[in-house]
Each structure stands twice: as C-alpha cells, then as structure tokens.
C-alpha positions in Angstrom: -22.0 -15.4 -15.1 -23.1 -12.4 -13.2 -21.3 -11.7 -9.9 -22.6 -10.1 -6.7 -21.2 -6.6 -5.9 -17.5 -7.0 -4.9 -17.2 -3.6 -3.1 -20.1 -3.1 -0.7 -18.6 -0.4 1.5 -16.3 2.5 0.9 -14.4 1.4 4.0 -13.2 -1.7 2.1 -9.8 -0.2 1.4 -6.5 0.2 3.1 -5.9 2.7 5.9 -3.1 4.5 4.2 -5.5 5.8 1.6 -7.2 7.9 4.3 -3.9 8.7 5.9 -2.6 10.2 2.7 -5.9 11.7 1.6 -6.3 13.7 4.8 -2.9 15.4 4.2 -3.9 16.1 0.7 -7.3 17.5 1.7 -5.6 19.9 4.1 -2.6 20.9 2.0 -2.8 20.0 -1.7 -6.4 20.0 -3.1 -5.1 21.7 -6.3 -3.2 18.7 -7.6 -4.5 16.5 -10.5 -3.3 13.0 -10.8 -3.2 10.2 -13.4 -2.9 6.5 -12.4 -2.3 3.6 -14.7 -3.0 -0.1 -14.2 -0.3 -2.7 -15.0 -0.3 -6.5 -14.7 3.2 -7.7 -14.1 2.3 -11.4 -14.3 3.1 -12.7 -17.8 0.6 -14.4 -20.0 -2.5 -13.1 -18.3 -5.5 -12.4 -20.5 -8.9 -11.0 -19.8 -12.0 -12.2 -21.7 -14.8 -9.9 -23.0 -17.0 -11.3 -20.2 -14.4 -10.3 -17.5 -14.1 -6.9 -19.0 -17.8 -6.3 -19.0 -18.1 -7.5 -15.4 -15.2 -5.3 -14.3 -16.9 -2.3 -15.8 -20.2 -3.1 -14.1 -18.5 -3.6 -10.8 -16.9 -0.2 -11.1 -20.3 1.3 -12.0 -21.6 -0.2 -8.8 -18.7 1.2 -6.8 -19.5 4.6 -8.0 -23.0 4.4 -6.5 -21.7 4.0 -3.0 -21.5 6.7 -0.3 -20.4 6.6 3.3 -23.1 5.4 5.7 -23.4 7.3 9.0 -22.1 4.4 11.0 -19.0 4.2 8.7 -18.3 7.8 9.3 -18.6 7.3 13.0 -16.0 4.6 12.8 -13.6 6.9 11.0 -14.1 9.5 13.6 -13.1 6.9 16.2 -9.6 6.7 14.7 -7.7 9.1 16.8 -5.7 10.9 14.0 -8.6 11.2 11.6 -9.9 14.8 11.9 -13.5 16.0 12.1 -13.3 18.3 9.1 -11.9 15.6 6.9 -14.7 13.2 7.9 -17.3 15.9 7.1 -15.7 16.1 3.6 -16.0 12.3 3.2 -19.7 12.6 4.2 -20.2 14.6 0.9 -17.6 12.6 -1.2 -18.3 9.7 -3.6 -16.2 8.1 -6.3 -17.0 9.5 -9.8 -17.2 7.1 -12.7 -16.0 9.7 -15.1 -12.5 9.5 -13.6 -12.1 5.9 -14.6 -11.4 4.7 -18.2 -11.4 0.9 -18.8 -10.5 -0.7 -22.1 -9.8 -4.2 -23.3 -7.1 -4.3 -25.9 -6.0 -6.8 -28.5 -5.0 -10.2 -27.0 -7.0 -9.6 -23.8 -4.8 -6.9 -22.4 -6.7 -4.9 -19.8 -6.1 -1.1 -19.6 -7.3 1.1 -16.7 -6.5 4.8 -16.4 -7.8 6.9 -13.5 -7.5 10.7 -13.9 -8.9 13.5 -11.9 -8.3 15.6 -8.8 -5.6 13.8 -6.9 -7.4 13.6 -3.6 -10.3 11.8 -5.3 -8.5 9.8 -8.0 -6.1 8.2 -5.5 -9.0 6.6 -3.7 -9.8 4.2 -6.6 -6.6 2.1 -6.5 -7.5 -0.5 -3.9 -11.1 -0.9 -5.0 -10.1 -1.4 -8.6 -7.4 -3.9 -7.8 -9.8 -5.9 -5.6 -12.4 -5.9 -8.3 -9.9 -7.0 -11.0 -8.6 -9.8 -8.9 -11.9 -11.2 -7.9 -13.4 -11.0 -11.4 -10.3 -12.8 -12.8 -10.4 -15.7 -10.4 -14.2 -16.2 -10.4 -14.6 -15.9 -14.2 -11.4 -17.3 -15.6 -12.3 -20.4 -17.7 -9.0 -21.9 -16.8 -9.7 -21.9 -13.0 -12.2 -23.9 -11.0 -13.2 -21.5 -8.3 -14.4 -24.1 -5.9 -11.2 -26.1 -6.1 -9.2 -22.9 -5.5 -11.3 -22.2 -2.4 -10.6 -25.7 -1.1 -6.9 -25.3 -1.7 -6.9 -21.9 0.1 -8.6 -23.4 3.2 -6.1 -26.2 3.3 -3.1 -23.8 3.1 -4.6 -21.5 5.7 -5.1 -24.4 8.1 -1.5 -25.3 7.7 -0.4 -21.7 8.4 -2.5 -21.6 11.6 -1.1 -24.9 12.8 2.4 -23.7 12.3 1.7 -20.4 14.1 0.2 -22.2 17.0 3.0 -24.8 17.2 5.6 -22.1 17.6 7.4 -22.7 14.3 6.6 -19.1 13.6 6.7 -16.7 16.5 6.6 -13.2 15.0 3.7 -10.7 14.9 2.2 -9.4 11.7 -0.6 -7.3 10.2 -2.8 -8.6 7.4 -2.1 -6.4 4.3 -3.9 -8.4 1.6 -6.7 -6.3 0.2 -5.2 -5.3 -3.1 -4.5 -8.8 -4.3 -7.0 -10.8 -2.5 -8.6 -13.9 -4.0 -12.0 -12.5 -3.0 -13.6 -10.3 -0.4 -15.3 -13.3 1.1 -12.0 -15.1 1.5 -10.2 -12.1 3.0 -13.0 -11.9 5.6 -12.5 -15.6 6.4 -8.7 -15.3 6.6 -9.0 -12.4 9.1 -11.7 -14.0 11.1 -9.9 -17.3 11.5 -6.5 -15.7 12.3 -8.1 -13.6 15.0 -10.0 -16.5 16.5 -7.4 -19.2 16.3 -4.0 -17.4 16.8 -2.6 -14.5 18.7 -0.1 -13.6 15.9 -2.2 -11.0 14.0 -1.9 -7.5 15.4 -4.3 -5.9 13.0 -5.3 -5.3 9.4 -4.7 -2.6 6.8 -8.4 -3.0 5.7 -10.5 -0.5 7.5 -13.8 -2.3 6.8 -12.6 -5.6 8.3 -10.9 -3.7 11.2 -14.3 -2.3 12.0 -16.1 -5.6 11.5 -13.8 -7.7 13.6 -12.8 -5.0 16.2 -9.1 -5.0 15.1 -6.6 -2.3 14.9 -6.5 -0.6 11.5 -2.8 -0.4 10.4 -1.2 1.8 7.7 1.5 4.3 6.9 1.7 6.0 3.5 2.5 4.7 0.1 5.0 5.7 -2.6 2.4 7.9 -4.3 2.4 10.2 -1.4 6.1 11.1 -1.9 5.7 11.0 -5.7 3.0 13.6 -5.7 5.5 16.2 -4.5 7.4 15.7 -7.8 4.5 17.3 -9.6 4.9 20.5 -7.5 7.3 22.8 -9.5 8.4 24.8 -6.4 10.0 21.7 -4.8 13.3 20.5 -6.3 13.1 16.8 -7.2 15.8 15.7 -4.8 13.9 17.4 -1.9 10.5 15.9 -2.5 10.9 13.2 0.1 11.9 15.9 2.6 8.8 18.0 1.8 6.5 15.0 2.1 7.9 14.0 5.5 7.5 17.5 6.8 3.9 17.7 5.6 3.2 14.4 7.2 4.6 15.4 10.5 2.8 18.7 10.4 -0.5 16.8 9.9 0.0 14.1 12.5 2.6 15.4 15.0 4.0 11.9 15.5 0.6 10.3 16.1 0.7 8.4 12.8 4.5 8.1 12.4 5.8 5.2 10.3 7.7 6.4 7.3 8.3 4.6 4.0 11.9 4.8 3.0 12.3 3.7 -0.6 10.4 6.1 -3.0 13.5 7.9 -4.0 16.0 5.4 -2.5 16.6 4.7 1.2 20.0 6.5 1.0 18.2 9.8 0.2 15.5 9.1 2.7 18.2 8.7 5.5 19.7 12.0 4.4 16.3 13.7 5.1 15.7 11.5 8.2 17.4 14.0 10.5 17.4 14.1 14.3 14.0 15.8 14.5 12.5 13.2 12.2 14.2 10.3 13.9 12.7 11.4 17.2 9.2 12.2 15.9 8.6 9.1 13.7 7.9 5.9 15.5 9.6 3.8 12.9 10.1 3.0 9.2 8.7 0.6 6.6 10.7 -1.6 4.1 9.2 -2.3 0.7 12.1 -3.1 -1.7 15.6 -4.3 -1.8 17.4 -6.6 0.6 15.5 -6.4 4.0 18.5 -7.5 6.1 20.8 -4.9 4.5 18.1 -2.3 4.8 17.5 -3.0 8.5 21.2 -2.8 9.3 21.4 0.5 7.5 18.5 1.9 9.5 19.8 0.7 12.8 23.1 2.2 12.1 21.4 5.5 11.3 19.4 5.5 14.6 22.6 4.7 16.5 24.4 7.6 14.8 21.9 9.9 16.5 22.2 8.2 19.9 18.8 6.6 19.6 18.2 3.1 20.9 16.8 1.1 17.9 14.9 -1.0 20.4 12.5 1.9 20.8 11.8 2.1 17.1 9.7 -0.1 14.7 11.1 -1.9 11.6 8.0 -2.8 9.5 8.7 -5.2 6.6 6.1 -5.5 3.8 7.8 -6.6 0.6 6.3 -9.8 -0.8 6.6 -11.8 2.4 5.7 -15.3 3.3 6.0 -16.7 6.8 9.4 -18.3 6.2 11.0 -15.1 5.0 9.3 -13.1 7.8 10.7 -15.5 10.4 14.2 -15.2 9.0 14.0 -11.4 9.2 12.6 -11.6 12.7 15.3 -13.9 13.9 17.9 -11.5 12.6 16.5 -8.3 14.3 14.3 -9.6 17.1 16.6 -8.4 19.9 17.7 -5.2 18.3 14.5 -3.3 17.3 10.7 -3.6 17.4 9.9 -5.8 14.4 6.6 -6.4 12.7 5.4 -7.4 9.3 2.7 -6.5 6.8 1.8 -9.7 4.9 -0.6 -9.7 2.0 -0.8 -12.0 -1.0 0.6 -15.0 1.0 -2.5 -14.7 3.3 -5.3 -13.6 1.0 -4.4 -15.2 -2.3 -2.5 -18.4 -1.6 -4.3 -21.1 -3.7 -3.3 -23.7 -6.2 -3.4 -20.9 -8.9 -0.7 -18.4 -9.5 -1.7 -15.0 -7.9 -1.8 -11.9 -10.1 0.9 -9.3 -9.6 -1.2 -6.2 -10.5 -0.6 -2.6 -9.5 -2.1 0.8 -10.2 0.6 3.5 -9.9 0.6 7.3 -10.0 2.2 8.4 -13.2 1.5 12.1 -13.6 0.7 15.0 -11.3 -0.6 18.3 -12.9 0.6 16.9 -16.3 4.1 16.3 -15.1 5.6 12.8 -15.0 6.4 11.3 -11.6 8.2 8.1 -10.6 9.6 6.0 -7.8 13.2 4.9 -7.9 12.9 2.2 -5.2 15.8 0.1 -3.8 15.0 -2.6 -6.4 15.4 -1.3 -9.9 12.8 -3.8 -11.3 10.1 -2.0 -9.2 10.5 1.3 -11.0 7.4 2.2 -13.1 7.4 5.3 -15.2 6.1 6.0 -18.7 8.8 8.6 -19.4 12.3 7.1 -19.4 13.9 10.5 -19.8 12.1 11.7 -16.7 13.1 8.6 -14.7 16.8 9.2 -15.6 16.5 12.9 -14.7 15.1 12.0 -11.3 17.9 9.5 -10.8 20.5 12.0 -11.7 18.9 14.6 -9.4 19.0 12.2 -6.5 22.6 11.1 -7.2 23.7 14.7 -7.5 22.3 15.7 -4.1 23.7 12.6 -2.4 27.2 13.1 -3.7 27.1 16.9 -3.0 26.0 16.6 0.6 28.2 13.7 1.3 31.2 15.6 -0.1 30.2 18.5 2.2 30.0 16.2 5.2 26.3 16.9 5.6 23.9 14.2 6.9 
C-alpha cells in the first residue's frame, strides 16, 4: 500500500517552531542538537511496510522548500522578521539529519541530529508522518471505519458546543498526533464553519488556508537548549531563555511556558518586569487548578490584576476537563485552551502517545523536570538528578534569603 505524500507544505507545522527558531537564528546558531523519538503507548508495533513508508515520506519531506506565497504568509505574521524569512527562503530539511531504524519486535527508532536551528524543525513533520502511516497501514485498523467514528464523534462535539454545554474558547493544537492531514483539515474547517468556539490553530498551514489566527508560544526544548550552554548555570537556564525571548519579541509574542524546570523555579524568575511584559503563561503538566491558583497568587503579589493576564491550558485536554477548568477560573483571569488529540485523533482506536524530545545540546545532556514526574524524559539519569538538585538548591537558597 503506497500512500500519497503526507507533508505537502513546510508550513504544515506548529507556530511555536518558527517562534523558537527565529530566536535561535538570531542568537544561537552555534548549537547542535539531538532529538529522540519515543512511543509512550504500550504494545505498539510497526511493520516492515510501515517502516519503509515512513522512510519514503521523510525522503519526500526533504524535497520541499518554501514557496513564494508561503513566505509571504510568514511575513504577514507581525512578529516574524524579514531577515529570518529570507533565511527560510534558502532553508530546506536535510535528510542526512534523520536516522530511522526498525528494531526487534517492531520498535521504531528515530534520531534527529544536526545544527539545532535546523534539527528542531523536523519534530512536528515526523510525528505527523508516523501517526498517519500507523493508522492507514496498521493491519489491525480499518481506516474507513475509523474515519466514520471520527466524524460521528466530531458531530457530537459540535452539537454540544452549539447547545451551550461547553462555553469556553479554544485553539486547535492537534498537528503532532493527528489521525491524518486530511482529517485535521476537516476538523478545523467544520469547527470554523459550524461553531464560534475556536479562536485559532497552532498549525500555520491551516491558519493560512482557513484565514485563522496562528497560535503558539514556545516549547520545553527552548528552555532545555540553554542547559547545553556551559556559561549559563543550570538553575538559571529558564531565566536566560525568558530574557532572550523578551529581547526578541518585546512582549509582542508573550506567553511563557512554566514547567520545563518546575513552575516554582519559573515563578522565581517571573519577576515584576517579566510579569508586566508577558501577556500570560501556559500550563502543560501537573494539576491545572493548583497551577492556576499559584500563578494568580503570583500576579497578585505584584499588584497585577489576573483578569488582565492569560492562563492557557494545554495538557491532554478533552472538553469536559476544559469546561471544569474554565468554570473555576472564568471570572478571575483570561482563560483559553489548546486542545489537540481529542480533536484530531478521537476515533474508535486508541491514539498514539508519541513524542520527539531534545536530549542533547552540543554533546551535553538536557532534560525537563516538569510538574508531573512521569513526563520527564532524559537518557542520562545522573544528569537528570543533577539538574533536579541544582533547581532545588537555588529554590531553597533564594527562599532562605527572602528573594523572589
């Protein structure tokens, strides 16, 4: 079974990739990164045919370049700068950076290694390819039946949005784990036409296609990359990342991710200047209610009205959980949601929980600590423990000194 190309445009990725990449292009072109694929879903196996198709899809991806009209669209995004777009005009994904293997028992291995500003761009494309190949070619799945179930479930979601059972606003965040490109397009199209609940999408291609707002912040990898810069102490990498981000965007692209090295450390770095200059913060691990309360208390400690700031929730959400969070915070802050798999891969089959995570920068291990220990991913347990001790030491030291 030969599939049509899955990635047909380099815009078919999430906005935060360009957000982060622009900072790296201007400040850190000397970094080399290593990314590793992991399937967190148990008992998932890839066939030889799937493996071959994935390789061929990646081969096709690496033939793509930006078309003039795509570059024009990127120029229209107010915080994307002309020199960066000119760089993208010359850039293309290089196949040599991606190594794909099929191990014993059908275990898929993918490693991406190269200049960080280039290697980081592969993540979303590769995850989308793996997902779609798996569901289209899995001998245990009937693709047509799964499509029918996806339509039925989306119809129900739309009915419940329009009936007022759900009354929150959200962005579509489903590219990385989508059932297929075709289905993601259908989901976005129907949500735009039939509801007023969707405020935008993280996918730049579909934002362009459907005249939606492209939405994105930055990912854990952005903070992690600073762990590979020897001149920055580990417990201050989040501070350095936020400073570079603000220097690049001057508040025009200002939603910060809190949990790369724990929210407690993030709040230590989220001082008065950062509180004032960032429009809000994003939750991606741990208890969302406890997190929101902690952030609101932090804003209030600086005399900032939380109602002027955004709380963006994006951790494995469905509509019921989002509504629960919205009901709790709706009168106390601006609240929105990034919802992914529940929209773009909700079928009668179990969705894959797959990730591609940054593991090394310039040969040095990097990691995220997260607010949920199960989300930590690091190939070097000793480094992970060292990072944890570094963070704990700074937190205890500055709290003992009465510093924020």
